[in-house]
N, C-alpha and C positions, 0 to 999 in steps of 0.2 A: 122585489119578487125573486130576482136572480140570486140574491144573497141567501134567502131562505132555502131555496132549492139546493144550494151548494151545502149548506149546514145539514140538511136532511139526508144528503147522500154521504156525508162524512161520518154521521153517527154510527151506522152499522159497521163500518170499518174500525172505528174506534172501539166499539163494544167488542168486536171480534179479537182485537189485540189485547184488551183487558182480560178477556176470558182466557186467552192462550197464555198470558203471563201468570195469571193465577194458577193455571194448571201446572206450569213449570215450577212455581214456588212450592206447590203441593208435592210434586215429584221429588224435589230436592230433599224434603223432610221425611221421605219414606225410609223406613228401616226394617229389614227382615223381608222374607219372601212372601209371607202372608200379611196383608194389611187390609184396611177397610176399603170400600169401593172407590175406584178412581174413574172419573169421567173425563174423556178427551173430546172436547167439542170438535166436530167436523170429522171424526174418525169412525164413529159407530156405524154409520151408513155407507162407508166406503167399501167397495168390493175389493177382495184380495187381489193384489197385482201379480202375485206369483205363488205357485203351489209346489212344495217340495216333498219328496219321499226319501226317507232314510232307513237303514237297517239297524236294528237294535244292537246295542253294545259296540258300535263303531264310532269312530271320530266324525264330527260333522260341524259345519260352519255356516252361519247366516250372515249376509252383508246388509247394512243399512243404506241401501242405495236403490233408486228406481231401476227396475230391470231393463236391460237393453241388449237386443240381440247381437249388436256390433261391439258390446263391451269387451275389453281386452284384459280386464282384471275382475275378480270376484271378492276380494277383501283388501284392506290397506291397514296393516298392523302398526304403521308408523304415524297415524293420524295424531297431530299435535294436540288438538282441542278435544281430547277423548271425553272430557267431562260434558261436552255439549251433546253427546249421543245418549239418549235415554231409551230403555227397552221396557215393554209391557207385554203381559201374556194373560190369556185365559184359555181354559180347555174347551169351553163351550160358549156359544154366543150369548146365552143368558146369564153366564157367570160374570161376577164383577172382575175388572182388570186388576192385575197385580203387577207391581213394579218388580223388575228382575234385579236381584242382587247377586254379586259374585259368590260362588261357592267353590268347593274342592274340584268339582267336574264341570262347572259353568264359569267361563272366563270371558270378561269384557276386555277386548283388545283392539285399539283403533276403532274402526267403524264396524267391527265384526263381533259376533256373539259365537264363542267356541263351545261345543259340547265335547267333553273328554271323559267318557264317551256319551253318546245320546241314549236315553232310555225311552221305552214305549210310553211311559208316563209323561214325556215331554211333548206328546202330540197336542196340537191346539193351534190358536190364532196368535201370531206375534205382531206386535206394533212397535215400530221405532220411529223416533223423531230426532232430527238434528236441528238445533236451534238456528234460526234465521236461514236455513238451507232446505232441508226436507221436512215439510210440516207434518206429514202423516204417511207412513208406508206400512201396508198390511200384507202379511204373508201367512200361508197355511203350511204347517208341517205335520206330516203323517209318518209315524215311526212304526215299522212292522218288523216282526221277527223274520228270520230267514225261512221258516216254514211257511209262514203266511204269504211271503213274497214269492213262493215257489222257486227258491234258490237251489239250484242243483250244481254241486261242485264249486261252492263259493271259494274264490282264490283268497290267499292270505293278504292281510292289510299291512304286514311287516315284512319288508324285503331286505335281505343282506346281499349286496352285489359285490363281487370281487373286482377290485380296481385293475384296470388294464385289460379285462376280458370283455367279450360281447355279452350283453344282457338284454332283457326285455321287461317292461313294466305293463301289466295287464290290469284293466279296470275290474275290480272285484265284483261289481254289481251287474256286469253284462249278462250273467246267467240267471238273474232274477226276472220275474214277470215275463217268462218266455211266451206267454199267450198274447202279449201286447206288442204292438208295433213300435219300433225304436228308431230314433234318428241318430246320425253320427255323433260320436263322443268328442267333446272338447276337453283338452287337458290343460291344467293350471299348475304352476309351481311358484311358491312364494306369493300367490295371489294373482300372478300375471299369466296370460294364456301362452301356451307352448305352440310354436309354429316352426316348420322346417325352414332353415335359412342357410345361405351359402357360407356364412361365417362359422357354422357348426356342421360340418359334413358328417360327423360321426353320430348325429341324432337324426333319426328318421321316424315319421308317423306312418305306420302301415297297418291296415285292418284294425283300426282303433286301439293299437298298441304302440308303445314307445320303444324303439330299438336304439340301444346305445352300444357302439363298437368303435373305439374301446370306451370303457366307463372311467370317468374322472372323479376325483375326490369331491369336486364341486357339485356333482350330480346328486349328492345326498340332500335330503330335505323331505317336506311334506308335499305330495302331489294330490290334486283333487281332480276327479273326472266327472263330468256332467253329460247327461243325454236326456232327451225328452221322451216321455211315455204318452201314448195316445190312448186314453181310457174313455171310450165313447165320445162325449162332448167336452171332456176335461183334459187339458194337458198338464202333466206332472213333470217336474224336473227331478230326475233321479241323481243323487249326489252321493259319492263315496270317496274316501280318502285312502291313500297309501303312503306309509312312512318308509322311506328308503335310507338305508345306511350303507355307505360304501366302505368296505373292509379290505384288508390285505391278508396275505398268508401268515399264519402264526410264526412267531420268531423262532429260530433254532439256537439263539444265543442267550446266555445268562445276562443279568443286569450289567450295565456299563457305568462304573463309578467315575463321574466327571470331576468331582472334587469332594474330598481329597483323593489322591491317587498314590497308592503304596503307603509308605510311612512318611508323615509330614510333621515337621517341628513348628509349633506356633508359640509366639511370645505372648505371655500373659502377665498381668500386674496383680499382685497379691491384694485381696480385699475388693477388687473391682469385678463387676458382672462380666460375663463372657458368653457369646453364642457360638456353639460349634455347629457349623453348616455341613450338610452332606447332600450333594446333588447327584441323583441317580437317573440314568436314562434306561427306560424299559422298552423293549421291542413290542410290536403290535400283537395283541392276543384277543381273540374274540370273547373269551371268558377269562379276564386277566386275573392272575394271582400276583399282587405286588405287595411286598413287605419290606419295610425299612425301619431299622431301629439302632439306637446307640447303646453300646455296652461299655461298662467300666472294667478294665482288665479282662476283657473278653467274657464277662459273665453278666447275666441279667439278674441283679441283686433285687430280690423281692422286697427287702426291708428298706432299702434306700433307692428309690427309683429316680432317675433323671427326669426333669421336666422336658417333655418332648412335644413338638408341634410339626405338623406336616401340611405342606401346601403343594398344589399341583399346577402344572403349566398345561395349556390347551392340548387336548388329545388329537392326534393325527394318524395318518397311515404309517408313519415311521414310529409310532408308539407314543409314549408319555414320559415326561420328565417330572420327578418329585423332588421337592426341596424339604429335607427333614432337618430340624434344628433341635439341638439339646441346649437348654438354658441353665447356666451356672449363675446362681444369685450373686456369689462372690467367690473368687478364686482362693483356694486354701492350699496349704503345704501338701495335703493329701492329693489334691488335684494335680500338683506338679509331679508327683511320683506315680501317677496313674497313666495307663494307656487307654485312650478312648477309641473304641472300634465302631465304625459304621458297618452294619451288616445289612445287605440287600439280597432279596430272594424273589425269584419267579418260578414258574412251573418247570423251566429248563434247568436251572441251577442257581448258585449264589456267588456273591463277590464281597470282599471286605477291604477296608482301608483303615489306617491308624493315624490318629493325631496325638502327638506327645507335646505336653506344655513345657515351656522354658520360661524362667523368670526374665522379665523385661529389665534391661539395664538402662536406667534413665540417663546416667552420666555418659554412657557411650552414645546414646541417641542425641544428646546435646552436643557432644563433640562432633558428631557427623553433621549435624545441622549447622554448627558454626563453621565447620571446614567447608561445607557446601556454599555457604553464603560468602566466606572469604574468597574462595576460588572464583565464584561468579563475580564478586566485585573486582577482583584482580583482572579477570578476563574482560569485563566491560571497560576497566581503566586502560588496559593494553590496547584493546580495540579502538577506543577513542583517541589514544596517542598515535597509533598507526594511521588512523584516518586523518588526523590533523597534519602529520608530518610524513605522509606516504612519499611524496615526491623527493624530499630530502633523504629519506632512507634509501630509496631506490638509486638516487644519484651517488650516495656514498658507496653503496654496494657495487655499482658499476665501475666507480673510480678505482676501487681497491682490489676487487675480486673477480671481475669479468674480463675475459680476454678481449683484445682489440678487434672490433668488428670490421675494421677498414683494411686489415692485413690480407693482401693477395686477392682483392676483388677486382683489380684492374681499373678502378675509378680514379679520376684525377681530382675531383672536387668533392667536398663534404656536402655542399648544398648549392643549388642554383636559386638565385633570387629573382623573382618576377614581380614587377610593380608597374603602375601607370606612370607614363612619362608626361609630365605637365609643362605647360608654358609657365614662365615666371609670373605672368599676369593672373594665372589660375590659382596660384598657391596662396594660402592664408598665412600672413606673416606673423600672426599671434600665436599660432600653433606650429608644432613640428610637421613639416610637409612630408608627403610620402617619399619624395625623392631624397630628402635629408635623412629620413628614417632608414631608407634602403642603402644609401651610399655612405653614411657616416655612423649612425647610431648602431645599426645592426652589425656591421663589421667590427666595430669597436668592441662590442661585447663578445660576439661569437669567435672572432679571430684573435683579438688581443688577450681576452680573458680566459676563454675555454680552448683556444688552440685549434679551431676549425678552419678550413680553407674554403672560402666562398667563391662562387662564380657569379660576377656581375657583368652583364653582357658588354656594357659601355667601357668597363675597366679591363676585363681579362680576355676579351675576344677581339683580335685584330680585325678591323673593318675591311671590306672588300668582297666578302661572300654574300650569298643570298640570305636575307634575314631569316626566312623560315628554316632553312637548312642549318644555319648557325644555332638557332634556338634548339632545334631537335638534338643536334650533336652535343651541345652543352648539357642538356638534360640527361642524355644517355651517359655522359661522363661524370654525373653527379649521383650521390647516394640519396639525397633529399632534394625536394623542390619546395621552396618557401614562397608562398603566394600571399601577397599583401593586397587584401580585398578592400575596395572602396567603390563609391558610385562611379568614379572615373574609370576604374579598372573593369567593372562589370559591363559598362556600356561603351567602352572604347576598344581599340584594336589589340590591346594587351590580353584580352580574353583568349586569343589564340594560344598564348603560352600556357594557360591553364588546361586547354583542350589537348595541346600537344603533350603536357606532362601526364594527364590522365591516360592517354593512349600509350605512352612509353611505360608507365607503371603497369599497365595490363600486360605488356610484353615482358617486362624485366621486374620480377618480384622483389629485387633488392632496392628498387627505387620506391620511396615513400613520400607522399605529399603532406605538408604542414601548412594549414590555412591560418592567416592572421587577419582577424577582422579589425582593420585600422579605422574605418568609419562605417556607420550604419548605412545600409543600401537596401534597395528594393529589387527583387529579382525579376529581370525582364522576361516576357513571354517567349521571346525569340531565341533564347539560349538553346544550344544543342542538348539533347536528352542526357548525353554522357556527362556534361558539365553540371546540369541540374542534379543528377544523382551524386556526383562528387561533393557538391555543396551540402547535401543532406547527410551523407554518411562519414565524411572525413573529419578528423579532429579539428577543432577551431579554437584559437587562442585569441582572446579579446584584448586590444590595446586601449588603455585609457591614458590619454595624454597627461592628465593631471597627476597620476600616481605611479604610472608604469615605467617611467624613465629611469628611476633610481636603480642602481646595479643589484640591490638586495631584494627587489620585489619579486613576487611570485611569477610575474610574466616571464622573467628570464630563466627561472627555474623550470617552468613548463617548456620554454624553448630548448633548454639544455636536455630535458627529459626526452623530447621528440627527435633530437639530433642523434647521429651514429655514436655507438659506444666506443670510447677511446680510453684505454687504461692509462691513467696518468701516474699511478704508483707502482712500485715493483711488487710482483706477486710473491707470496711466501709468508712466513711467520711474522715478519715485520709489517707487512701490509694488513694482515689479519689483526695484529695488535692495534695498528693505526685506525682501522675500521671501528673497532669496539671503543677506542678512546674518543673518536668523534661522535659515536652513537651515545655514549654516556654523557658527553658534553651537551648533545642535543637534549637529552632527558633533563639535565641539570638546568639548562636555560628555560626549558618548558616548565619546570617546577617553580623556578624564580618568577617566571612571568605569571603563573597561576597565583602564587602567594602575593605578588605585588598587586 
């Protein structure tokens, strides 16, 4: 029993869906404004949800949406599924329904039906349906002439507002139906209701008018005003539209030729097509007179006209820009001897510009292209060479051509060496220890090979003083401070020497720090902030025990690069000659290495 009852309840719903589907299929095959009778199940006995009044020969719009007093928009032109909205109409209840098809003055756009304009013959009952959304919406439209609507002093529906000035927009229909009681006007622009808001102080709604002070270019558009008429027991919605255009003052200047300008020479290839472009900027004019044409030898030849096309850029308050093109199917010798003149004219005056054609030289173009590629290749090769041998080039330049940096600075040592002092039990016998590096290997290279004077505390400072004072004094007497970083150095007492070196360098700009990463280490949290900053920003040279010990390795070149400049060669023509000899030798060795 339960199952039978469910089936009986489901059958009317199924039948209703089938009927609605058949109705839609019928509507889709409708063509033309006059067709045979259309039946819409469930719509014939529905009372009209809203009644509109409109004035004959004015623009009007209907929306396929259930009316709502709190609605903030009256149409949506951007509805994607426009094909799902179907409109039907009949003038009287007993007449058959007709499917509405777009015509020259009846436009289907989004969920709206636009009358451009509405005629008194358009009065009647309108039914719209949105598939799976609005099953049936019925509305009544009554179109009357201005005389029948008792319109006195009907305002214009077309307004030209001057940009930057104060203006007002009045609803044209407020002086119609003066014998009926009216409610406040609602204004819409672009389908959305206009309201006073803090973000737009220049727009105000007063006495059912829109006040704009100042008026902006964006204020142009279609405005719709609605208000309610109480006609005995029936409420009518009176709707009229106002088209607003924002304009500027007419220009006082002739056209401005953006391209070409003056006399321009353009290369052309014989036998090839060519487009001659002319871009002209016209100032704003309410009734524009814009004329652009190409002339050959400043004459408009009637028998041999140039093929010309014009395209326009968007119009604005600053005017409009036109692109005018003359098309040559193939360049001839006659074209090379001709002057092509672009002539532009407006109501103020005219302007001209000339293009002269010149034969394109293919060989010259190829020569320029090859030269550019060769120059680019040479530049890239030179850049790669300098990048690879930058340290060697700088060191050669300093050795031959730069004055001695150490002359007259009052310093005794070239560098102070700071390292961790380890017990013999802590050192690793398989690798070079920090102490051996600092006391033997470093002095052997920097002092014996490069001629620098190092300050090693245990070797060069006589004992007997306070350790901290001796360290600070030695650093101040040095031009560089070499810090040999390792886990033992970072976590041991020697870190004081790095802190002292940073403080001295801040006081004396001639003192510079060079960090050697002897072993990998992890930075403790307890380090002073000035030491942490030094470890981040100062140059670091990494020591690799397996490859860095040899005298010709890059490690020692980087060390030499960061040490003070000492001219080892005599300045003058001989030193300059020696510099270039060594530079050519470096290039030769680099080439041999590449070829090998």
